[in-house]
Structure formats: C-alpha cells, structure tokens
C-alpha positions in Angstrom: -32.9 33.1 -44.4 -32.4 31.6 -47.9 -34.1 28.3 -48.4 -31.4 26.7 -50.5 -28.0 28.0 -51.5 -25.9 26.4 -54.3 -22.3 27.6 -54.4 -20.0 26.7 -57.3 -16.7 28.0 -55.8 -14.2 27.0 -58.4 -11.4 26.1 -58.8 -10.1 28.2 -61.7 -8.8 26.3 -64.7 -11.5 23.7 -64.4 -13.9 24.4 -67.2 -15.7 27.2 -65.3 -16.2 29.5 -68.3 -18.4 27.1 -70.2 -20.5 26.3 -67.1 -21.0 30.0 -66.5 -21.9 30.7 -70.1 -24.5 28.0 -69.9 -26.0 29.1 -66.5 -26.2 32.8 -67.5 -27.8 31.9 -70.8 -30.5 29.9 -68.9 -31.5 32.5 -66.3 -35.1 32.6 -67.4 -35.3 28.8 -67.5 -33.9 28.6 -64.0 -36.2 31.4 -62.7 -39.3 29.6 -64.0 -38.3 26.7 -61.6 -37.7 29.0 -58.6 -33.9 29.1 -59.0 -32.2 32.5 -59.1 -28.8 32.9 -60.9 -28.7 36.6 -60.2 -27.8 39.4 -62.5 -27.5 43.0 -61.3 -29.6 46.0 -62.4 -27.7 49.2 -62.0 -29.1 52.6 -63.0 -32.0 50.8 -64.6 -29.7 48.7 -66.8 -29.4 44.9 -66.7 -25.6 44.2 -66.6 -25.8 40.7 -68.1 -23.4 39.1 -65.6 -22.0 35.8 -66.6 -20.7 34.9 -63.2 -20.3 36.3 -59.6 -16.6 36.8 -59.3 -16.9 40.5 -58.5 -19.2 39.6 -55.5 -16.8 36.9 -54.3 -13.9 39.4 -54.5 -15.9 42.1 -52.7 -16.0 39.8 -49.7 -12.2 40.2 -49.6 -12.5 44.0 -50.0 -11.5 43.8 -53.7 -13.5 46.3 -55.8 -14.1 45.9 -59.5 -16.9 46.4 -62.0 -19.7 47.1 -61.2 -18.0 48.4 -57.9 -20.5 47.2 -55.3 -19.5 46.3 -51.8 -20.4 42.9 -50.3 -23.4 44.3 -48.5 -24.8 46.0 -51.7 -24.4 42.7 -53.6 -26.2 40.8 -50.9 -29.1 43.3 -50.7 -29.6 43.0 -54.4 -29.6 39.2 -54.3 -32.1 39.1 -51.4 -34.3 41.7 -53.2 -34.3 39.5 -56.4 -35.2 36.4 -54.4 -38.2 38.1 -52.9 -39.3 39.7 -56.2 -39.0 36.5 -58.2 -40.3 34.3 -55.3 -37.2 32.0 -55.7 -36.5 29.2 -53.3 -32.9 28.7 -54.4 -29.9 31.1 -54.9 -27.3 29.8 -57.3 -23.9 31.5 -57.4 -20.8 30.7 -59.5 -17.4 32.2 -59.0 -13.8 30.9 -59.1 -12.9 33.7 -56.8 -14.8 32.2 -53.9 -11.9 29.6 -53.7 -9.2 31.9 -55.1 -9.2 35.1 -53.1 -7.7 37.0 -51.4 -5.0 37.9 -53.9 -2.0 36.2 -52.5 0.5 38.6 -54.1 -0.9 41.5 -52.0 -0.2 39.7 -48.7 2.8 39.5 -46.4 3.6 37.2 -44.8 2.4 34.5 -47.2 0.6 32.5 -44.4 -1.9 35.4 -44.1 -3.7 33.9 -47.1 -5.1 31.0 -45.1 -6.2 33.3 -42.2 -7.9 35.8 -44.5 -9.4 33.0 -46.6 -11.1 31.7 -43.5 -12.3 35.1 -42.6 -13.8 35.5 -46.1 -15.7 32.2 -45.8 -17.0 33.3 -42.4 -18.2 36.6 -43.8 -19.9 34.8 -46.7 -21.7 32.6 -44.2 -23.0 35.7 -42.3 -24.0 37.5 -45.5 -26.0 34.6 -47.0 -27.3 32.3 -44.3 -29.2 29.4 -45.7 -31.3 26.5 -44.5 -29.6 24.1 -46.9 -26.3 24.6 -48.7 -24.7 22.7 -51.5 -21.1 23.5 -52.3 -19.5 22.3 -55.6 -15.8 22.4 -56.0 -13.7 21.1 -58.9 -10.0 20.6 -58.2 -7.2 20.2 -60.8 -4.2 18.2 -59.8 -1.8 20.5 -58.0 1.1 20.4 -60.6 -1.3 20.9 -63.5 -3.1 23.8 -61.9 0.2 25.4 -60.9 1.5 25.2 -64.5 -1.7 26.8 -65.8 -1.8 29.4 -63.1 1.7 30.5 -63.8 0.9 31.1 -67.5 -2.2 33.1 -66.5 -0.2 35.3 -64.1 2.4 36.1 -66.8 -0.4 36.8 -69.3 -2.2 39.4 -67.0 0.6 40.6 -64.7 0.6 44.1 -66.3 -2.9 44.6 -65.1 -2.0 43.9 -61.4 -0.1 47.1 -60.8 2.8 45.2 -59.4 5.5 42.6 -60.4 4.3 39.2 -59.3 6.3 36.7 -61.5 10.1 36.5 -61.2 10.8 32.8 -62.1 9.0 29.5 -61.7 10.6 28.6 -58.4 9.6 32.0 -56.9 6.0 31.9 -58.1 5.6 28.2 -57.0 6.6 29.3 -53.5 4.2 32.2 -53.6 1.2 30.1 -54.8 1.9 27.2 -52.4 -1.1 28.0 -50.1 -3.4 27.7 -53.1 -2.3 24.1 -53.4 -3.3 23.1 -49.9 -6.6 21.7 -51.1 -7.4 19.7 -47.9 -6.9 22.6 -45.6 -8.9 24.9 -47.8 -11.8 22.4 -48.2 -11.9 21.8 -44.5 -12.3 25.6 -43.9 -15.4 25.6 -46.1 -16.8 22.5 -44.5 -16.2 23.8 -40.9 -17.6 27.3 -41.5 -20.6 26.6 -43.8 -21.4 23.1 -42.7 -23.1 22.4 -46.0 -25.7 19.7 -46.4 -23.8 18.6 -49.5 -20.2 19.2 -50.4 -19.4 17.9 -53.9 -15.6 17.9 -54.4 -14.7 16.6 -57.8 -11.3 15.8 -59.4 -11.1 17.7 -62.7 -10.4 14.6 -64.7 -12.4 13.3 -67.6 -13.2 9.9 -65.9 -14.4 11.6 -62.7 -16.7 14.1 -64.5 -20.2 12.9 -65.2 -20.5 13.2 -69.0 -16.8 14.0 -69.1 -17.6 17.8 -68.9 -17.7 20.2 -66.0 -21.0 21.8 -67.0 -22.7 18.4 -67.5 -21.3 17.2 -64.3 -22.5 20.2 -62.4 -26.0 20.0 -63.8 -26.3 16.4 -62.7 -24.8 16.8 -59.2 -27.1 19.7 -58.4 -30.2 18.2 -60.0 -30.4 21.0 -62.6 -30.3 18.5 -65.4 -34.0 18.1 -64.8 -34.5 21.8 -65.6 -31.8 22.6 -68.2 -32.2 19.9 -70.8 -29.5 20.1 -73.4 -30.2 19.0 -76.9 -26.6 19.5 -78.0 -23.1 19.9 -76.6 -22.4 22.4 -73.8 -21.5 25.8 -75.3 -17.7 26.4 -75.5 -17.7 30.0 -76.6 -16.0 31.4 -73.5 -13.3 28.9 -73.0 -9.9 30.6 -72.7 -7.2 29.0 -74.8 -3.8 28.9 -72.9 -1.1 31.0 -74.4 1.8 29.3 -76.2 5.3 29.4 -74.6 6.3 31.8 -77.4 3.6 34.3 -76.4 4.4 34.0 -72.7 8.1 34.4 -73.3 7.4 37.7 -75.1 5.0 38.8 -72.4 7.6 38.1 -69.7 9.9 40.6 -71.3 7.2 43.2 -71.9 6.1 42.9 -68.2 9.5 44.2 -67.1 8.5 47.7 -68.3 5.7 49.6 -66.6 3.0 50.8 -68.9 -0.6 52.1 -68.7 -3.4 49.6 -68.3 -4.8 50.8 -71.7 -1.5 49.9 -73.4 -1.4 46.6 -71.5 -4.8 45.6 -72.7 -3.9 46.4 -76.2 -0.8 44.2 -75.9 -2.8 41.3 -74.5 -5.3 41.7 -77.3 -2.6 41.4 -79.9 -1.0 38.4 -78.3 -4.5 36.8 -78.0 -4.8 37.1 -81.7 -1.4 35.8 -82.5 -2.0 32.8 -80.1 -4.9 31.7 -82.3 -3.0 31.9 -85.6 -2.2 28.5 -87.1 0.7 29.8 -89.2 2.8 30.7 -86.1 4.8 28.4 -84.0 3.0 27.1 -80.9 5.0 25.3 -78.2 3.1 24.2 -75.1 4.2 26.1 -72.0 5.5 23.8 -69.2 7.2 24.2 -65.9 10.1 21.8 -65.0 9.4 18.2 -64.2 11.4 18.7 -61.0 9.0 21.3 -59.7 6.0 19.2 -60.7 7.4 16.1 -59.0 8.1 18.1 -55.8 4.7 19.6 -55.7 2.9 16.3 -56.1 5.1 14.6 -53.4 4.3 17.4 -51.0 0.6 16.9 -51.3 0.4 13.1 -51.9 -0.7 12.3 -48.3 -3.2 15.1 -48.2 -4.7 14.0 -51.6 -5.3 10.6 -50.0 -7.0 12.2 -47.0 -9.1 14.4 -49.3 -10.5 11.3 -51.0 -11.2 9.7 -47.6 -13.0 12.7 -46.2 -14.9 13.9 -49.2 -15.8 10.6 -51.0 -13.2 10.9 -53.7 -11.7 8.0 -55.7 -10.3 5.1 -53.7 -6.7 5.5 -52.9 -6.0 9.1 -53.8 -8.2 12.1 -54.8 -6.6 12.1 -58.2 -6.8 9.0 -60.3 -3.3 9.6 -61.7 -1.2 10.8 -58.7 2.1 10.2 -60.4 3.2 13.0 -62.7 2.9 12.6 -66.4 6.5 12.7 -67.7 7.2 15.4 -70.2 8.2 13.8 -73.4 10.7 16.5 -74.0 11.5 18.6 -71.0 13.5 21.1 -73.2 10.1 22.3 -74.4 9.8 24.3 -71.2 11.7 26.9 -73.2 10.7 27.3 -76.8 13.2 27.4 -79.6 14.7 30.9 -80.2 13.7 30.8 -83.9 10.1 30.1 -82.8 10.1 33.0 -80.4 11.5 35.3 -83.1 8.8 34.4 -85.5 6.1 35.3 -83.1 8.0 38.4 -81.9 8.2 39.6 -85.5 4.5 39.1 -86.0 3.8 41.0 -82.7 5.9 44.0 -83.7 4.1 44.2 -87.0 0.8 44.4 -85.2 2.1 46.6 -82.4 3.4 49.3 -84.7 0.3 49.4 -87.0 -1.8 52.6 -86.6 -4.8 50.4 -85.7 -3.2 49.8 -82.3 -3.9 53.4 -81.4 -7.6 52.8 -82.2 -7.5 49.7 -80.1 -6.0 51.6 -77.1 -8.7 54.2 -77.5 -11.4 51.5 -77.5 -9.9 50.0 -74.3 -9.7 53.4 -72.7 -13.4 54.1 -73.5 -14.4 50.6 -72.1 -12.5 51.3 -68.9 -14.2 54.7 -68.5 -17.6 53.1 -69.1 -17.0 50.3 -66.6 -15.9 52.7 -63.9 -18.2 55.7 -64.5 -21.2 54.4 -66.4 -21.5 50.7 -65.8 -25.2 50.5 -66.9 -24.5 52.2 -70.2 -21.4 50.1 -70.7 -23.3 46.9 -70.1 -26.0 47.9 -72.6 -23.4 48.6 -75.3 -21.6 45.3 -74.5 -24.7 43.3 -74.8 -25.4 44.8 -78.2 -21.9 43.9 -79.4 -21.9 40.4 -77.7 -25.4 38.9 -77.9 -26.7 36.6 -75.1 -25.7 33.0 -75.1 -27.8 30.2 -76.4 -30.9 28.7 -74.8 -31.7 25.1 -74.3 -34.7 23.5 -76.0 
C-alpha cells in the first residue's frame, strides 16, 4: 500500500499545463524529498512525461501513447516507488475528472455510472494510507464556453462528429457540469484524508495562480522554492472565433488525421498572429444564464460541503454580461481575412512536409515510443529547474 497519494484530478481549462510543466521539470527535486512524480521508461528510454492523462484514460479503457493498460501503468508506478524509496506518489491529470469520453456513450447518463466505476477502479489500483485530492473547478458557464471551443478545435482527431451547434453540445456536456455529484463520487469512493476543491478564480487561488496554489495546499512549496514566476511555456491560447468558424466548416469533411494535424498546426500559427483579426469566441448569454441557474443550488451546497466561499462556491455566481452579444459570431470580413491567410498557408508546398512530419510522429508514437520520446526531448529540451 502507498504511504501517501496526491491526486491532482483537474479540471481542464484551469491552468493545469503550467502546473504540470513545473512538476515535471522538478522531478529530481521532488524525488530527493521522497516524492515520486512518475515518468515511464519504455524499451530503455525515458519518455519525459509532463502529466499522467494517458494513465487516467487507460482506467476508462482508452488507449493512447505510450499504449499501456491500467495495470501496466500501476506496476511501473509501484516499481519506481520501491526503487526510489519514495513515500509519496504524486499524479496530475485532467482526465481523472474528465473521462470517460462522453461523446462515445449512449445514453448520456452512462457517463456518471462509468465515471464512478473508473474512480472505484482507481481506488483498487492505487490503495493508499493517506490520500489528498486537489480539484480546481471553473464556473460552469465559463468552462462550457472554453470546452466547446476545444472540441471544435480538435474534433477532426476524434474519428466522429461531436459538435453540431451550441445547444446540442451544451446538452451533451451537461453531466460534466454536475460538479457536486462528481465531487461526491470521489469523496465517497476514495474517502481522502484531504479533499481540496478550489474555485478557479484569481481571489480564491493562493498567489493568484494554480501552480502556486497547488504547491501551498500540498505542502510542496517547502520543497519547490520558486525564485521567479511559474513557467507559462505550455499554456494553450484559446482560438479566436475566426479560427473556430473556419474549423467548423473544415470539420464537415472527413480527412486523415495527418491532414487534420497539419490544419490544426496552421490555425495555431494564424491564431498567434497580431496582424489578423481576433474576436473572442463566446456562446450566447441565454445558454450561460440557463446553465448557471441550473447549478446555482448545487454550487451553494458544494461550498457548504467542501469548505468553499461563504454563500456559493463561486464568488461571482451571476453571469458576466457580454458587452456585445453579437460578438458570438465574428464579422464576415474578419473571417474572410483569416480564411485568406489560411488558404495561403494550406496551399504552400511546405504543408506536404508538415504532413510528412506529422505522419512520422504518429508512426513513432505508435510503433517506437521510446525512440520517439528521445527525439522529442532533443527537439524540446526539459523545462526549467527551481533554485
């Protein structure tokens, strides 16, 4: 049995990338204090994992790089604990809270049943004497808005159509917004010694930052002493409404994953350009109002049960009114400007080279993950260390 287990279970869209960049970059520092933030060695190669989403997804029978099942992951974790004489296992994955993949299920309510089964399996795989769960939650309407943009962005890699319109996707994702019920599942099944549920709001985060907050709540700030700001290298910038509008149209036509990754790469680049229009993607205020009203009572109960802010779990339960609701759809001229830039990049010969690179990366991930990881680490050096 593990002496102490620290689980950062999400939620997505709550500053998790910066936290994971920090923790993975501080593996050695943590290990020197008996805390294992595990990596995986496959075929003699260290994979340099930044997080543990593939493990979390394997518990729901989802297989992705490096293609280990849940038992194989667990065996490697336990072996590393023994080898390094660690007393604490630290895992970070948004997919702990986010799986199973709701768009693969029918009926929709199966998500809650399967989510509980996943938590029960996790408890059986990693029994611990003491468990500390940390969960950051974004206000339901704001998380939904961000999640919809993310789904449109990556839908072509899901091998199915998921998004039809904002009403349809809101209905599909509704079980993800039932924070009280999901939190209760984790509490009932794992019975953690500590369960830190934190609103993803600047005033609620210690230091105003997810990574700084996490370090303090888990006591890791005594081990990882930062001399400057938390690294932000891996933060993912949301796509503009222009890029998402173009991607919605492109998603209507089936294409190879290699072509899809090349398209995403082009739009990622265009999204960063300061010379192109950038309208913030928003869903309608009517949907946001309705979602918040549906969960108002549960958010109060969440605060009462899990020591959140007095009154309601979120300090600003009323929706922030859009200054211009028409911005939900960008101006046609703005879309055309970005589309013209996209077509210019898409029809350049360099796109073929990009597709070849994506194809080779996919082959490496699936057939030679150790070699792939070694090349990846050469191209992308390890993250910074603290003083």
